[in-house]
C-alpha positions in Angstrom: 113.9 109.4 95.4 113.2 108.3 99.9 113.0 104.6 101.0 110.9 104.7 104.2 112.2 100.4 104.7 116.2 102.2 105.7 117.5 100.8 102.5 121.3 99.6 102.1 121.1 97.9 98.6 122.3 94.4 100.0 118.8 92.9 98.2 117.8 91.3 102.0 114.6 92.7 102.6 112.2 91.1 104.9 108.6 91.3 104.9 106.4 89.0 107.0 103.0 90.0 105.5 101.0 86.9 106.2 100.9 85.6 102.8 102.3 82.3 101.7 106.2 81.4 100.5 105.4 82.7 97.0 103.8 85.4 97.4 106.4 86.0 100.4 108.8 84.5 97.5 107.1 87.3 95.2 107.7 90.4 97.5 111.3 89.8 97.9 112.4 90.3 94.5 110.0 93.5 93.9 111.9 94.9 96.9 115.3 93.7 94.8 114.7 95.1 92.0 113.6 98.3 93.1 116.2 99.0 95.5 118.5 97.9 92.0 117.0 100.2 89.7 117.3 103.2 92.5 121.0 102.5 92.5 121.2 102.4 88.5 120.2 105.6 88.9 121.4 106.9 91.3 124.6 105.9 89.8 123.9 106.9 86.5 123.1 110.3 87.8 126.3 110.7 89.3 128.2 110.4 86.4 129.5 106.9 87.4 128.4 105.3 84.7 127.2 105.8 81.1 123.5 104.8 79.6 124.9 102.0 78.3 126.0 100.1 81.9 123.3 101.4 82.7 120.4 99.9 81.0 122.2 97.0 80.7 122.1 96.4 84.6 118.9 97.3 84.5 117.8 95.0 81.1 119.4 92.4 84.1 117.8 93.6 86.8 114.3 92.7 85.0 115.0 89.1 84.3 116.0 89.0 87.4 112.1 89.6 87.9 110.5 87.8 85.4 112.5 84.3 86.2 111.0 85.0 89.8 107.4 86.0 89.0 107.2 82.6 86.1 109.1 80.6 89.5 106.4 82.1 91.7 103.3 81.5 89.4 104.9 78.2 89.0 104.7 77.8 92.9 101.0 79.1 93.1 99.4 76.2 90.5 101.8 73.2 92.0 99.2 72.7 94.1 95.9 73.6 93.1 94.9 70.2 91.3 
């Protein structure tokens, strides 16, 4: 896989898309998830981790992404009244 955004694995992928804070936060969470998932797949492909460990890490990253999505939804609904 190839990333045009010079992936360095540290999760610091700040992008300014002109969106509000919740959108920017969700974009950041998705970027972190995708970078982390790529790292896990790479480690698995190179034989550094077994399938159970890879799935465990991916499950944790999915939980983090889900938490970020729920937080973004809560932020979106906070000023709608």
